[in-house]
KOLZA-429755 format. One line per field, with one value per residue (C-alpha): residue number from 0; x, y, z. Coordinates in nm, 2 decimals, padded with zeros to 4 digits. Each point is the difference from the previous one (the first is absolute). Layout:
KOLZA-429755
drenvo: [NUM, ...]
xx: [X, ...]
yy: [Y, ...]
zz: [Z, ...]
end
This chain:
KOLZA-429755
drenvo: [0, 1, 2, 3, 4, 5, 6, 7, 8, 9, 10, 11, 12, 13, 14, 15, 16, 17, 18, 19, 20, 21, 22, 23, 24, 25, 26, 27, 28, 29, 30, 31, 32, 33, 34, 35, 36, 37, 38, 39, 40, 41, 42, 43, 44, 45, 46, 47, 48, 49, 50, 51, 52, 53, 54, 55, 56, 57, 58, 59, 60, 61, 62, 63, 64, 65, 66, 67, 68, 69, 70, 71, 72, 73, 74, 75, 76, 77, 78, 79, 80, 81, 82, 83, 84, 85, 86, 87, 88, 89, 90, 91, 92, 93, 94, 95, 96, 97, 98, 99, 100, 101, 102, 103, 104, 105, 106, 107, 108, 109, 110, 111, 112, 113, 114, 115, 116, 117, 118, 119, 120, 121, 122, 123, 124, 125, 126, 127, 128, 129, 130, 131, 132, 133, 134, 135, 136, 137, 138, 139, 140, 141, 142, 143, 144, 145, 146, 147, 148, 149, 150, 151, 152, 153, 154, 155, 156, 157, 158, 159, 160, 161, 162, 163, 164, 165, 166, 167, 168, 169, 170, 171, 172, 173, 174, 175, 176, 177, 178, 179, 180, 181, 182, 183, 184, 185, 186, 187, 188, 189, 190, 191, 192, 193, 194, 195, 196, 197, 198, 199, 200, 201, 202, 203, 204, 205, 206, 207, 208, 209, 210, 211, 212, 213, 214, 215, 216, 217, 218, 219, 220, 221, 222, 223, 224, 225, 226, 227, 228, 229, 230, 231, 232, 233, 234, 235, 236, 237, 238, 239, 240, 241, 242, 243, 244, 245, 246, 247, 248, 249, 250, 251, 252, 253, 254, 255, 256, 257, 258, 259, 260, 261, 262, 263, 264, 265, 266, 267, 268, 269, 270, 271, 272, 273, 274, 275, 276, 277, 278, 279, 280, 281, 282, 283, 284, 285, 286, 287, 288, 289, 290, 291, 292, 293, 294, 295, 296, 297, 298, 299, 300, 301, 302, 303, 304, 305, 306, 307, 308, 309, 310, 311, 312, 313, 314, 315, 316, 317, 318, 319, 320, 321, 322, 323, 324, 325, 326, 327, 328, 329, 330, 331, 332, 333, 334, 335, 336, 337, 338, 339, 340, 341, 342, 343, 344, 345, 346, 347, 348, 349, 350, 351, 352, 353, 354, 355, 356, 357, 358, 359, 360, 361, 362, 363, 364, 365, 366, 367, 368, 369, 370, 371, 372, 373, 374, 375, 376, 377, 378, 379, 380, 381, 382, 383, 384, 385, 386, 387, 388, 389, 390, 391, 392, 393, 394, 395, 396, 397, 398, 399, 400, 401, 402, 403, 404, 405, 406, 407, 408, 409, 410, 411, 412, 413, 414, 415, 416, 417, 418, 419, 420, 421, 422, 423, 424, 425, 426, 427, 428, 429, 430, 431, 432, 433, 434, 435, 436, 437, 438, 439, 440, 441, 442, 443, 444, 445, 446, 447, 448, 449, 450, 451, 452, 453, 454, 455, 456, 457, 458, 459, 460, 461, 462, 463, 464, 465, 466, 467, 468, 469, 470, 471, 472, 473, 474, 475, 476, 477, 478, 479, 480, 481, 482, 483, 484, 485, 486, 487, 488, 489, 490, 491, 492, 493, 494, 495, 496, 497, 498, 499, 500, 501, 502, 503, 504, 505, 506, 507, 508, 509, 510, 511, 512, 513, 514, 515, 516, 517, 518, 519, 520, 521, 522, 523, 524]
xx: [00.00, 00.14, 00.02, -00.25, -00.25, 00.06, -00.09, -00.34, 00.06, 00.04, 00.24, 00.29, 00.17, 00.37, 00.09, -00.18, 00.17, 00.34, -00.10, -00.14, 00.33, 00.18, -00.22, 00.06, 00.38, -00.02, -00.21, 00.27, 00.27, -00.20, -00.20, -00.17, -00.21, -00.16, -00.16, -00.26, 00.12, -00.14, -00.27, -00.06, -00.38, -00.15, 00.28, -00.03, 00.24, -00.20, 00.05, 00.38, 00.02, -00.21, 00.22, 00.32, -00.14, -00.10, 00.33, 00.20, -00.19, 00.05, 00.38, 00.13, 00.37, -00.04, 00.07, -00.23, -00.31, 00.18, 00.07, -00.36, -00.14, 00.24, -00.11, -00.36, 00.07, 00.18, -00.31, -00.23, -00.13, -00.07, -00.24, -00.21, -00.32, 00.01, -00.18, 00.28, -00.19, -00.33, 00.16, 00.24, -00.01, -00.19, -00.09, -00.22, -00.02, 00.09, 00.24, 00.18, 00.37, 00.04, -00.15, 00.20, 00.33, -00.14, -00.12, 00.36, 00.16, 00.04, -00.17, 00.31, 00.07, -00.35, 00.04, 00.33, -00.15, -00.28, 00.24, 00.22, -00.30, -00.07, 00.36, 00.05, 00.17, 00.21, 00.32, 00.12, -00.32, 00.00, 00.37, -00.07, -00.30, 00.19, 00.30, -00.21, -00.19, 00.30, 00.18, -00.30, -00.14, 00.10, 00.18, -00.31, -00.22, 00.26, 00.05, -00.38, -00.05, 00.28, -00.15, -00.33, 00.16, 00.15, -00.32, -00.20, -00.32, 00.12, 00.06, -00.35, -00.15, 00.24, 00.20, 00.22, 00.12, 00.23, 00.23, 00.08, 00.15, 00.35, 00.03, -00.16, 00.25, 00.29, -00.11, -00.04, 00.35, 00.13, -00.17, 00.23, -00.21, 00.01, 00.13, 00.01, -00.26, -00.01, -00.38, -00.04, 00.27, -00.17, -00.34, 00.13, 00.20, -00.32, -00.20, 00.26, -00.01, -00.38, 00.03, 00.24, 00.30, 00.21, 00.34, -00.10, -00.13, 00.32, 00.19, -00.20, 00.09, 00.36, 00.00, -00.15, 00.26, 00.27, -00.15, -00.04, 00.27, 00.19, -00.32, -00.15, -00.29, -00.11, 00.05, -00.22, -00.26, 00.01, -00.08, -00.28, -00.15, 00.06, -00.18, -00.29, -00.01, 00.00, -00.27, -00.23, 00.05, -00.05, 00.33, 00.09, 00.34, 00.12, -00.14, 00.18, 00.34, -00.03, -00.13, 00.29, 00.25, -00.15, -00.02, 00.37, 00.09, -00.20, 00.18, 00.34, -00.10, 00.08, -00.24, -00.32, -00.19, 00.10, -00.12, -00.33, -00.07, 00.10, -00.21, -00.30, 00.03, 00.03, -00.30, -00.22, 00.12, -00.09, -00.34, -00.06, 00.08, -00.23, 00.25, -00.09, 00.09, 00.37, -00.03, -00.11, 00.28, 00.24, -00.14, 00.07, 00.37, 00.02, -00.11, 00.24, 00.28, -00.13, -00.16, -00.35, -00.22, -00.20, -00.37, 00.00, 00.16, -00.27, -00.27, 00.14, -00.03, -00.35, -00.11, 00.20, -00.20, -00.32, 00.04, 00.02, -00.31, 00.20, -00.19, 00.10, 00.37, -00.09, -00.18, 00.29, 00.25, -00.24, -00.03, 00.38, 00.04, -00.25, 00.16, 00.34, -00.13, 00.00, -00.29, -00.24, -00.03, -00.25, 00.21, 00.03, -00.37, -00.11, 00.23, -00.19, -00.33, 00.12, 00.11, -00.35, -00.14, 00.21, -00.17, -00.35, -00.01, -00.24, -00.09, 00.36, 00.05, -00.28, 00.15, 00.34, -00.14, -00.15, 00.33, 00.18, -00.23, 00.06, 00.38, -00.04, 00.09, -00.18, -00.22, 00.13, -00.12, 00.21, -00.20, -00.32, 00.13, 00.13, -00.32, -00.26, 00.14, -00.08, -00.37, -00.17, -00.33, 00.16, 00.23, -00.30, -00.19, 00.30, 00.08, -00.32, -00.31, -00.01, -00.35, -00.13, 00.26, -00.08, 00.09, 00.05, 00.21, -00.32, -00.14, 00.33, 00.06, -00.36, 00.03, 00.35, 00.00, 00.22, 00.37, -00.04, -00.22, 00.24, 00.30, -00.17, -00.09, 00.36, 00.13, -00.27, 00.09, 00.34, 00.15, 00.08, -00.29, 00.14, 00.35, -00.12, -00.23, 00.06, -00.22, 00.07, -00.22, 00.11, -00.01, -00.12, 00.20, -00.01, 00.30, -00.06, 00.35, 00.16, -00.33, -00.15, -00.35, -00.14, 00.18, -00.09, -00.37, -00.01, 00.19, -00.23, -00.30, 00.17, 00.09, -00.36, -00.13, 00.28, -00.07, -00.37, 00.08, 00.24, -00.22, -00.29, 00.22, 00.01, 00.35, 00.13, 00.00, -00.09, 00.31, 00.01, 00.08, -00.03, 00.25, 00.02, 00.33, 00.00, 00.27, -00.02, 00.10, 00.37, 00.08, -00.30, -00.01, -00.14, 00.18, -00.25, -00.28, 00.01, -00.23, -00.02, -00.10, -00.27, -00.13, -00.02, -00.17, -00.27, -00.06, -00.03, -00.22, -00.23, -00.03, -00.06, 00.30, 00.09, 00.36, 00.15, 00.33, 00.24, 00.09, 00.34, 00.08, -00.19, 00.11, -00.22, -00.37, -00.10, -00.29, -00.08, -00.03, -00.35, -00.12, 00.13, -00.18, -00.33, 00.04, 00.11, -00.22, -00.31, -00.20, 00.26, -00.02]
yy: [00.00, 00.34, 00.30, 00.18, -00.29, 00.02, 00.37, -00.10, 00.14, 00.36, 00.23, 00.08, 00.34, 00.04, -00.01, -00.32, -00.15, 00.08, -00.21, -00.26, -00.02, -00.03, -00.30, -00.16, 00.03, -00.13, -00.30, -00.08, 00.01, -00.19, -00.28, -00.07, 00.31, -00.16, -00.28, -00.01, 00.19, 00.04, 00.26, 00.30, 00.02, 00.31, 00.10, 00.02, 00.12, 00.32, 00.07, -00.04, 00.22, 00.27, -00.02, 00.04, 00.29, 00.19, -00.07, 00.10, 00.33, 00.07, -00.08, -00.04, -00.02, -00.23, -00.37, -00.11, 00.00, -00.23, -00.26, 00.04, -00.08, -00.28, -00.15, 00.03, -00.15, -00.29, -00.07, 00.03, -00.30, 00.07, -00.29, 00.19, -00.11, -00.31, -00.10, -00.07, 00.04, 00.14, 00.34, -00.01, 00.22, -00.19, 00.07, -00.08, -00.37, -00.17, -00.28, -00.29, -00.01, -00.21, 00.26, 00.27, -00.13, -00.10, 00.35, 00.14, -00.27, -00.04, -00.29, -00.20, 00.04, -00.11, -00.30, -00.09, 00.01, -00.23, -00.24, 00.01, -00.08, -00.31, -00.11, 00.04, -00.31, -00.06, 00.20, -00.09, 00.14, 00.30, 00.08, -00.04, 00.23, 00.27, -00.02, 00.03, 00.29, 00.21, -00.07, 00.10, 00.29, 00.36, 00.12, 00.18, -00.31, -00.22, 00.26, 00.05, -00.37, -00.04, 00.29, -00.18, -00.33, 00.20, 00.17, -00.11, 00.04, -00.27, -00.23, 00.06, -00.09, -00.28, -00.13, -00.22, 00.28, 00.19, -00.30, 00.04, 00.35, -00.13, -00.21, 00.28, 00.25, -00.23, -00.02, 00.38, 00.04, -00.17, 00.24, 00.25, 00.29, -00.09, 00.26, -00.08, 00.19, 00.04, 00.02, -00.33, -00.16, 00.12, -00.13, -00.34, -00.03, 00.08, -00.25, -00.27, 00.07, -00.04, -00.33, -00.13, 00.01, 00.19, -00.10, 00.12, 00.32, 00.07, -00.07, 00.27, 00.24, -00.10, 00.07, 00.34, 00.09, -00.11, 00.21, 00.31, -00.04, 00.32, 00.20, 00.06, 00.20, -00.26, -00.28, 00.19, 00.04, -00.38, -00.06, 00.25, -00.21, -00.32, 00.14, 00.10, -00.34, -00.19, 00.21, -00.06, -00.37, 00.02, -00.19, 00.09, -00.17, 00.14, 00.34, 00.00, -00.09, 00.26, 00.26, -00.04, 00.01, 00.32, 00.16, -00.08, 00.16, 00.31, 00.05, 00.00, 00.21, 00.37, 00.06, 00.18, -00.13, -00.36, 00.04, 00.14, -00.25, -00.30, 00.13, 00.05, -00.36, -00.14, 00.20, -00.11, -00.36, 00.00, 00.13, -00.26, -00.29, 00.14, 00.18, 00.37, 00.07, -00.09, 00.21, 00.30, -00.06, 00.01, 00.33, 00.14, -00.12, 00.16, 00.34, -00.03, -00.03, 00.30, -00.20, 00.12, -00.29, 00.06, 00.01, -00.34, -00.16, 00.16, -00.13, -00.35, 00.02, 00.14, -00.29, -00.25, 00.08, 00.02, -00.34, -00.15, 00.19, 00.21, 00.31, 00.20, -00.03, 00.08, 00.31, 00.10, -00.02, 00.20, 00.27, 00.00, 00.05, 00.29, 00.17, -00.02, 00.16, -00.31, 00.03, -00.30, -00.07, -00.20, -00.31, 00.00, 00.09, -00.30, -00.22, 00.10, -00.06, -00.34, -00.09, 00.07, -00.20, -00.30, -00.01, 00.07, 00.34, 00.18, 00.26, 00.09, 00.00, 00.26, 00.21, -00.01, 00.10, 00.31, 00.07, -00.03, 00.27, 00.22, -00.03, 00.08, -00.35, -00.06, -00.31, -00.23, -00.30, -00.21, 00.15, -00.10, -00.36, -00.03, 00.14, -00.16, -00.35, 00.02, 00.08, -00.34, 00.13, 00.20, -00.29, -00.24, 00.24, 00.03, -00.37, -00.19, 00.20, 00.26, -00.11, 00.15, 00.27, 00.37, 00.17, 00.36, 00.15, 00.13, -00.35, -00.16, 00.24, -00.06, -00.38, 00.00, 00.00, 00.14, 00.00, -00.12, 00.30, 00.23, -00.15, 00.05, 00.36, 00.08, -00.14, 00.16, 00.34, 00.00, 00.08, -00.36, -00.01, 00.31, -00.15, -00.31, 00.17, 00.23, 00.23, 00.16, 00.10, -00.32, -00.25, -00.05, -00.28, -00.20, -00.22, -00.28, -00.15, -00.08, -00.02, -00.29, -00.11, 00.20, 00.31, -00.03, -00.05, 00.31, 00.21, -00.11, 00.11, 00.33, 00.05, -00.06, 00.27, 00.24, -00.07, 00.07, 00.33, 00.11, -00.10, 00.19, 00.31, 00.21, 00.12, -00.35, -00.10, -00.35, -00.21, -00.19, -00.33, -00.15, -00.26, -00.21, -00.18, -00.31, -00.22, -00.31, -00.24, -00.04, -00.01, -00.19, -00.34, -00.14, 00.19, 00.20, -00.01, 00.32, 00.00, 00.38, -00.02, -00.26, 00.22, 00.31, -00.20, -00.13, 00.35, 00.16, -00.28, 00.02, 00.38, -00.06, 00.22, 00.07, -00.07, -00.31, -00.18, 00.16, -00.27, 00.17, 00.00, -00.26, 00.16, 00.31, 00.08, 00.28, 00.19, 00.33, 00.30, 00.08, -00.35, 00.02, 00.33, -00.14, -00.29, 00.20, 00.30, -00.14, 00.32, 00.19, -00.15]
zz: [00.00, -00.10, 00.23, -00.22, 00.04, 00.37, -00.02, -00.13, -00.33, 00.12, -00.17, 00.22, 00.03, -00.09, 00.37, 00.04, -00.30, 00.16, 00.30, -00.23, -00.18, 00.34, 00.09, -00.34, 00.04, 00.36, -00.11, -00.26, 00.25, 00.26, -00.16, 00.33, -00.05, -00.30, 00.21, 00.27, 00.30, 00.35, -00.07, 00.22, 00.05, -00.13, -00.23, -00.37, -00.28, -00.03, 00.37, -00.05, -00.30, 00.17, 00.30, -00.21, -00.19, 00.32, 00.17, -00.30, -00.03, 00.37, 00.00, -00.35, 00.10, 00.30, -00.01, 00.28, -00.22, -00.25, 00.27, 00.12, -00.34, -00.06, 00.33, -00.10, -00.34, 00.16, 00.21, -00.30, -00.17, -00.37, -00.01, 00.26, -00.17, 00.22, 00.32, 00.25, 00.32, 00.13, 00.05, -00.29, -00.31, -00.25, -00.35, -00.29, 00.07, 00.32, -00.10, 00.15, 00.08, -00.31, -00.23, 00.18, -00.13, -00.34, -00.06, -00.01, -00.20, -00.38, -00.16, -00.04, 00.37, 00.09, -00.23, 00.17, 00.35, -00.11, -00.16, 00.31, 00.22, -00.22, 00.00, 00.37, 00.14, -00.31, 00.04, -00.35, -00.16, 00.22, -00.09, -00.37, 00.02, 00.19, -00.23, -00.31, 00.13, 00.11, -00.33, -00.21, 00.20, 00.03, 00.31, 00.13, -00.02, 00.19, 00.27, 00.04, 00.03, 00.25, 00.21, 00.01, 00.11, 00.28, 00.11, 00.31, -00.21, -00.23, 00.29, 00.12, -00.34, -00.10, 00.30, -00.22, -00.23, 00.23, 00.04, -00.37, 00.05, 00.07, -00.31, -00.20, 00.15, -00.08, -00.36, -00.02, 00.13, -00.31, -00.24, -00.18, 00.12, 00.37, 00.25, 00.36, 00.19, 00.38, 00.02, -00.19, 00.22, 00.32, -00.12, -00.09, 00.33, 00.20, -00.20, 00.05, 00.37, 00.00, -00.18, 00.26, -00.23, 00.25, -00.15, -00.34, 00.14, 00.18, -00.32, -00.17, 00.28, -00.02, -00.37, 00.06, 00.26, -00.25, -00.28, 00.22, 00.26, -00.09, -00.04, 00.35, -00.13, -00.25, 00.25, 00.25, -00.28, -00.06, 00.37, -00.02, -00.28, 00.20, 00.31, -00.22, -00.18, 00.33, 00.15, -00.31, 00.05, 00.38, 00.03, 00.36, 00.03, -00.33, 00.09, 00.34, -00.16, -00.27, 00.24, 00.24, -00.28, -00.14, 00.34, 00.05, -00.33, 00.08, 00.33, -00.17, -00.30, -00.04, -00.28, 00.10, -00.31, 00.08, 00.36, -00.10, -00.27, 00.22, 00.29, -00.23, -00.12, 00.35, 00.11, -00.29, 00.04, 00.38, -00.08, -00.27, 00.23, 00.28, 00.23, -00.03, 00.36, -00.08, -00.32, 00.21, 00.24, -00.30, -00.10, 00.35, -00.04, -00.34, 00.14, 00.28, -00.26, -00.19, -00.29, -00.08, -00.12, -00.32, 00.00, -00.16, 00.31, 00.22, -00.24, 00.04, 00.38, -00.03, -00.23, 00.21, 00.30, -00.20, -00.15, 00.35, 00.11, 00.25, -00.08, 00.31, -00.10, -00.36, 00.11, 00.23, -00.29, -00.23, 00.26, 00.05, -00.38, 00.00, 00.30, -00.17, -00.31, -00.22, -00.23, -00.01, -00.37, -00.19, 00.01, 00.38, 00.03, -00.21, 00.20, 00.32, -00.18, -00.11, 00.35, 00.14, -00.29, 00.08, 00.34, -00.14, 00.19, -00.24, 00.25, 00.04, -00.37, -00.04, 00.28, -00.16, -00.34, 00.17, 00.16, -00.34, -00.14, 00.30, -00.05, -00.37, -00.12, -00.33, -00.04, -00.28, -00.19, 00.24, 00.29, -00.17, -00.05, 00.36, 00.16, -00.22, 00.02, 00.37, -00.08, -00.04, -00.13, -00.28, -00.09, -00.01, -00.23, -00.23, 00.00, 00.01, 00.04, -00.28, -00.09, 00.32, 00.06, 00.01, -00.32, 00.11, 00.28, 00.18, 00.01, 00.10, 00.30, 00.10, 00.03, 00.17, 00.37, 00.27, -00.08, -00.36, -00.09, 00.18, -00.19, -00.34, 00.09, 00.09, -00.33, -00.21, 00.15, -00.17, -00.34, -00.10, -00.26, -00.17, 00.00, -00.19, -00.24, -00.30, -00.19, -00.34, -00.29, -00.18, 00.28, 00.36, 00.17, 00.32, 00.08, 00.25, -00.02, 00.33, 00.18, 00.20, -00.08, 00.29, -00.10, -00.36, 00.09, 00.22, -00.25, -00.28, 00.19, 00.08, -00.36, -00.13, 00.24, -00.11, -00.36, 00.05, 00.17, -00.27, -00.29, 00.15, 00.02, -00.32, 00.09, -00.08, -00.36, -00.08, -00.07, -00.33, 00.17, 00.35, 00.11, 00.32, 00.03, 00.21, -00.14, -00.21, 00.28, -00.08, 00.37, 00.11, 00.16, -00.32, -00.28, -00.21, 00.26, 00.19, 00.31, -00.02, -00.37, 00.08, 00.29, -00.22, -00.27, 00.25, 00.14, -00.35, -00.13, 00.30, -00.06, -00.37, -00.08, -00.36, 00.08, -00.17, -00.01, -00.25, -00.26, -00.06, 00.37, 00.20, 00.33, -00.07, -00.01, -00.25, -00.14, -00.16, 00.23, -00.13, 00.07, 00.36, 00.05, -00.12, 00.24, 00.31, -00.07, -00.17, 00.04, -00.20, -00.36]
end
C-alpha cells in the first residue's frame, strides 16, 4: 500500500510530501518498517503528517520535531485498516492476522508463503522454494518477505512460518545485493531467542558486535533495535540481557544523542512488556542527568499504564506532562482513549473526549474508530442490523441510550466530516477510507444530512457528480469483499438512493448531482 493510498487519496501539500519522502527513504533503509508493526491505537498516517507539518512550522530549524515524527512513523502500521484489538485503530475491513500480512506482500511473496506452509516438515523442499524465490525475486520482495517472517503478527497467523526466517536470511545473505543491516539482525536475533534457539541468537549478536565493534554509536543503535524487538515478542530473558547491555553502554557513552536514543528505546521497551513503573523511574534518572525525555517517551509511559488499567497512574503522568508544558497531542490523546476502551470504560471515554476538546485537541477519524468500537449498539447496527437501523442522525441519537448517545454527540460535534468530504462544482466526494464500520456508518448519516442542507441552500451550486469512496476490499479479510462497501450498499438501497457502484472503480458509489438533489430534496425538483 502506498503512502498516498494510506492518506485516503487526499492530495498532500509540498510540506507533507517532504515527510512522505522521508518515510519512504527510511522504509528502504529499514525493511522492518514495511511489515506489520506494533500499532499505536488512535494514530493514523494523516495524524503523523499533520503533526510533522505543525512542528516544522513552529520550529523549522529544530531537530526535535524530526525525531518526534520518526518515532510516530516507527509506531505507525501502514496496514492500519485491520482489526487488531477492541480498541485498536481499524479500517475499512476488520481482518485477521493472516490477511494483515498478506495485504502488504507482493503476489509472488504470498505464493511463496502458501507453498512454504504446504511444504512444512520437508527441509529439502523448503530450502528449494526459498532458494528459487530469492534468486528470481527483486531485492524489495525478498526483504519484505523476510520482514514478514520476522513479524510477531505472522507468528500469530501461521505459527510455523517464523521458524523459516533463519534459512531465509541465510539465503538472502548469499544474494549479490545483500548488505548487512542492524535492524534485520536484531529482529532475527530476537525471533531466535523466542524460538528457544539461544545459541543461534547469541551468534547473531556476536556477528553484530564484530561488524560494529569500532562504531560505538552504531552498536548502541543495534542494541536499541534489539531491545525493541525483544519487547515486541515479549521475550523477557532476551529483553533483560539486551536492556542491561544497552544501559551499560549508555553509562559509558559521552554522546548526548546516544544517551537520549538509548533511553527512549529502553523506556518504550519497558512499557511494551508491561513495566511502565520502571520506565517512569528511568525518566527520573534521565532528568537527574540533564537529559530531557521526548514527548514520545512520556506517551509510552501513559499508554503503558493505560494498557494495564492503571488509570490513576496514567492520569498522574498526563497531569505531569501538562504541568511541565508538554502539549498533549492527538496521538497521546487517542492512546488514552484506547486505554479506556480496552477496559470497556465508555463513560471515561466520553469524559476524555470532552477534555480533548477543552484542550484544543482535534477529533480525528482515529478518534471515531476508537470510540465507536466501544459502542455495542452502533456496532450492531453497522454490522448486522442495517435493516432496522436509524437512517438519519436525528433518529440515531434518539435511539441510543446513556453513554453511547453522548459519545456519538461528542463525535458529531467535530470537524471530521468536513475533513473527509470535498465539494466543488464538478464533484462532491465522501472518503470513508480508514474507517471502521461503526465510524463509516455514522459519518455516512452525517454526510447525508449535510448534503441535504447544502443542496437546499441556493448559495451552493449542485456538483456534476457525487462520489462516495469506500474501497474495493483489497485489505479485507476476504479480498474484494469490503464490509464498509457492503454496509454502504445496504443503507443506500434501503433508502432507494440513486447512487450505484462505479463500474470503472468498484470501490466507489456514484450518481449525478441533480439525481441526488431530487432524492434528498424531493420537494425541490
